[in-house]
C-alpha positions in Angstrom: -5.3 137.6 -0.9 -8.6 138.9 0.5 -6.9 140.0 3.7 -4.1 141.8 1.7 -6.7 143.7 -0.3 -8.7 144.5 2.8 -5.5 145.8 4.5 -4.7 147.9 1.5 -8.2 149.4 1.4 -8.0 150.2 5.1 -4.6 151.9 4.6 -6.0 153.9 1.7 -8.9 155.1 3.8 -6.6 156.0 6.7 -4.2 157.9 4.4 -7.1 159.8 2.8 -8.5 160.7 6.2 -5.1 162.0 7.5 -4.5 163.9 4.3 -7.9 165.6 4.5 -7.1 166.6 8.1 -3.8 168.0 7.1 -5.1 170.0 4.1 -8.1 171.3 6.1 -5.7 172.3 8.9 -3.4 174.1 6.5 -6.2 176.1 5.0 -7.3 177.1 8.5 -3.9 178.5 9.5 -3.3 180.3 6.2 -3.3 184.1 6.5 -6.4 185.9 5.2 -10.0 185.0 5.2 -12.1 183.4 2.5 -14.9 185.9 3.0 -12.4 188.8 2.4 -11.2 187.1 -0.8 -14.8 186.7 -2.1 -15.9 190.1 -1.1 -12.8 191.9 -2.4 -10.4 194.3 -0.7 -12.9 197.3 -0.5 -15.7 195.3 1.1 -17.4 196.6 4.2 -17.3 194.6 7.4 -21.1 194.0 7.1 -20.6 192.3 3.7 -17.7 190.2 5.1 -19.8 189.2 8.1 -22.7 188.2 5.9 -20.4 186.0 3.7 -18.8 184.4 6.8 -22.3 183.6 8.2 -23.4 182.1 4.8 -20.3 179.9 4.6 -20.3 179.0 8.2 -16.8 180.3 8.8 -17.6 181.5 12.4 -18.3 177.9 13.5 -15.6 176.0 15.4 -13.1 174.2 13.2 -14.3 170.7 14.0 -17.8 171.6 13.0 -16.6 173.0 9.7 -14.5 169.9 9.1 -17.5 167.6 10.0 -19.8 169.5 7.7 -17.3 169.2 4.8 -16.4 165.6 5.4 -20.1 164.5 5.7 -20.9 166.3 2.5 -18.0 164.6 0.7 -19.1 161.2 2.0 -22.6 161.9 0.6 -21.2 162.9 -2.8 -21.5 166.7 -2.3 -18.1 168.2 -3.0 -19.3 171.7 -2.4 -19.5 174.9 -4.5 -16.7 176.5 -6.5 -16.2 179.9 -4.9 -14.9 181.4 -8.1 -17.3 179.9 -10.7 -20.2 179.5 -8.3 -21.0 176.0 -9.6 -21.0 172.6 -7.9 -17.5 171.1 -8.0 -18.7 167.5 -8.6 -19.9 168.0 -12.2 -16.8 170.0 -13.0 -14.6 167.1 -11.8 -16.7 164.6 -13.8 -16.2 166.7 -17.0 -12.5 166.8 -16.5 -12.4 163.0 -15.7 -14.3 162.3 -18.9 -11.8 164.2 -21.0 -8.9 162.5 -19.2 -10.5 159.1 -19.8 -10.8 159.8 -23.5 -7.1 160.8 -23.7 -6.0 157.8 -21.7 -8.1 155.5 -23.9 -6.6 157.0 -27.1 -3.0 156.6 -25.7 -3.8 153.0 -24.7 -5.1 152.2 -28.2 -2.1 153.8 -29.9 0.4 152.0 -27.6 -1.3 148.7 -28.2 -1.3 149.2 -31.9 2.3 150.1 -31.9 3.2 147.0 -29.8 1.2 144.8 -32.2 3.2 146.2 -35.2 6.5 145.8 -33.3 5.7 142.1 -32.6 4.8 141.6 -36.2 8.2 143.0 -37.4 10.5 141.1 -35.1 13.2 139.1 -36.7 15.7 136.5 -35.8 17.9 136.8 -32.7 17.2 140.5 -32.1 13.8 139.5 -30.7 12.4 141.7 -27.9 15.0 144.5 -28.2 14.2 145.1 -31.9 10.5 145.2 -31.0 11.2 147.8 -28.3 13.2 149.9 -30.7 10.5 149.7 -33.4 7.8 150.5 -30.8 9.6 153.7 -29.7 10.2 154.8 -33.3 6.6 154.0 -34.3 5.3 156.0 -31.3 7.7 158.8 -32.2 6.3 158.9 -35.7 2.7 159.0 -34.6 3.2 161.5 -31.7 5.4 163.9 -33.6 9.0 164.3 -34.7 10.1 166.3 -31.7 9.1 163.8 -29.0 12.0 162.2 -27.3 11.1 158.7 -26.5 14.5 157.1 -26.1 17.8 157.8 -24.4 21.3 156.5 -24.7 21.5 155.3 -21.0 19.5 152.2 -21.8 21.0 150.0 -24.4 17.7 148.5 -25.4 16.2 151.9 -26.3 16.7 153.6 -29.6 18.4 157.0 -29.1 16.6 158.8 -31.8 14.9 162.0 -30.7 13.8 163.2 -34.1 12.7 161.8 -37.4 13.4 163.9 -40.4 10.5 162.6 -42.4 8.1 159.8 -42.6 9.6 158.5 -45.9 13.0 158.0 -44.2 11.5 156.2 -41.2 12.2 152.7 -42.3 15.8 153.4 -43.3 16.5 155.2 -40.0 14.9 152.4 -38.0 16.9 149.7 -39.6 20.2 151.5 -39.5 19.7 152.7 -35.9 18.6 149.3 -34.6 21.4 147.6 -36.3 24.0 150.0 -35.0 22.6 149.7 -31.4 22.2 146.0 -31.4 25.4 145.3 -33.4 23.8 143.3 -36.1 
């Protein structure tokens, strides 16, 4: 098990290294110059040269890559050229918001699964729980969310719920018609 995890970690590091080389190489062969983009189309050659010197764009490609990679390995993701702020804190802010949304989705799904298990009956068992889970999530996430499709016989095909009051009647009739009970 330990060797498997070690092999996977080595593979991940290798893939990240190759991807960073590819992305860096693509940005180097793209037409245009970062200094021209920053300075604008009416910039003088002196302004463009000053920006190139500041960013180190006249250094050889391997020196530019090494500078970037060593910075990333030390936790410095660089500066945003547009916002002129460090990129690291911007990514941390976005990750924090994403974590909040992921946690909320996890809690809602767990709550819906708990309610689905509580409402299981007789021989319908797991399929009725799946049907109820999808209808419950649909009710919480909004009536227009399509959570089921007809290709899978264990999934309720309802794409909309007319109202919350009719939810129970729709659930029972839909699940009974799908499961044949």
